[in-house]
C-alpha positions as CSV (number, residue, x, y, z in Angstrom):
1,F,24.3,-2.7,-2.3
2,T,20.8,-1.1,-3.3
3,K,19.1,-1.5,-6.5
4,Q,16.9,1.3,-7.7
5,V,13.2,0.6,-7.2
6,K,11.6,0.3,-10.4
7,D,8.6,3.2,-11.0
8,R,10.2,5.1,-8.0
9,Q,9.1,8.6,-9.3
10,F,5.8,7.4,-10.1
11,I,5.4,5.8,-6.6
12,I,6.7,8.8,-5.0
13,N,4.5,11.4,-7.0
14,Y,1.4,9.0,-6.3
15,L,2.1,8.9,-2.6
16,S,2.7,12.7,-2.3
17,H,-0.8,13.4,-4.0
18,I,-2.7,11.1,-1.3
19,P,-5.1,13.8,0.9
20,R,-3.4,14.3,4.1
21,R,-6.8,13.6,6.0
22,A,-7.1,10.1,4.3
23,S,-6.4,7.2,6.6
24,V,-3.9,5.0,4.9
25,A,-2.9,1.1,5.4
26,A,0.4,0.4,3.9
27,S,3.1,-2.4,3.3
28,N,5.9,-2.1,6.1
29,N,8.4,-1.1,3.2
30,I,6.2,1.9,2.1
31,G,4.8,3.2,5.3
32,S,7.9,5.2,6.0
33,H,6.9,7.6,3.2
34,L,3.4,8.0,4.6
35,S,4.5,8.3,8.4
36,Q,3.9,11.9,8.6
37,R,-0.2,10.9,8.9
38,Q,-2.3,11.0,11.9
39,R,-4.0,7.6,10.8
40,I,-1.3,5.3,9.4
41,Y,-1.7,1.4,9.9
42,T,0.9,-1.4,8.8
43,L,-1.0,-4.0,6.9
44,P,-2.8,-6.2,7.9
45,L,-3.9,-3.8,10.4
46,G,-6.1,-0.9,9.1
47,I,-7.8,-3.2,6.4
48,D,-11.7,-2.3,6.8
49,K,-10.8,1.1,8.3
50,A,-8.3,2.7,5.9
51,D,-9.4,5.0,3.0
52,I,-6.6,4.0,1.0
53,I,-4.6,0.8,1.1
54,V,-1.2,0.7,-0.5
55,F,0.9,-2.6,-1.3
56,F,4.2,-2.5,-2.3
57,L,5.4,-6.4,-3.0
58,N,9.1,-6.0,-3.7
59,D,10.6,-6.5,-0.3
60,S,13.2,-9.2,-1.5
61,E,14.6,-9.2,2.2
62,S,11.5,-10.5,3.9
63,Q,9.9,-13.4,1.7
64,Q,7.8,-14.3,4.4
65,S,6.3,-10.6,4.7
66,I,5.7,-11.0,1.0
67,K,3.8,-14.0,1.0
68,T,1.4,-12.8,3.9
69,E,1.0,-9.6,1.9
70,K,0.2,-11.2,-1.4
71,E,-2.6,-13.4,0.7
72,Q,-3.9,-10.2,1.9
73,L,-4.0,-8.8,-1.5
74,K,-6.1,-11.5,-2.9
75,K,-8.8,-10.9,0.0
76,I,-8.5,-7.3,-0.8
77,R,-9.5,-7.7,-4.2
78,T,-12.7,-9.3,-3.4
79,N,-13.6,-6.9,-0.8
80,R,-16.5,-4.9,-2.4
81,N,-15.9,-1.9,0.0
82,Y,-12.3,-1.2,-2.3
83,K,-11.7,-0.8,-5.7
84,V,-8.2,-1.0,-7.5
85,N,-7.2,2.8,-7.9
86,V,-3.6,2.1,-9.4
87,E,-1.8,-1.1,-10.4
88,K,1.6,-0.5,-11.7
89,N,3.9,-3.7,-11.4
90,S,4.5,-4.3,-7.5
91,F,2.7,-1.2,-6.7
92,I,-1.0,-1.4,-6.0
93,V,-3.6,0.9,-4.4
94,F,-7.0,0.2,-3.4
95,V,-9.6,3.4,-2.5
96,K,-12.5,2.8,-0.4
97,N,-15.8,3.1,-1.9
98,K,-17.7,6.0,-0.6
């Protein structure tokens, strides 16, 4: 029933290299991979607080969630406090400027 996620190995590898002390805000569908952190937020919570913001825009079961996350993505792209660190298909990561 499930379809293999495109770029799965790239995403897993990237997530495993996020520093443990970094706070992260993430899409609900990727947050479980980051849940062992002290400071983890589910988007839209954590925007402007998190060191790293992770979007994974492929949740076909929740179109409303995808619509909301795409709106958040547009806003964060214009936020001068963050810059794109990686963008590969539906996986987009922003890092807070220091």
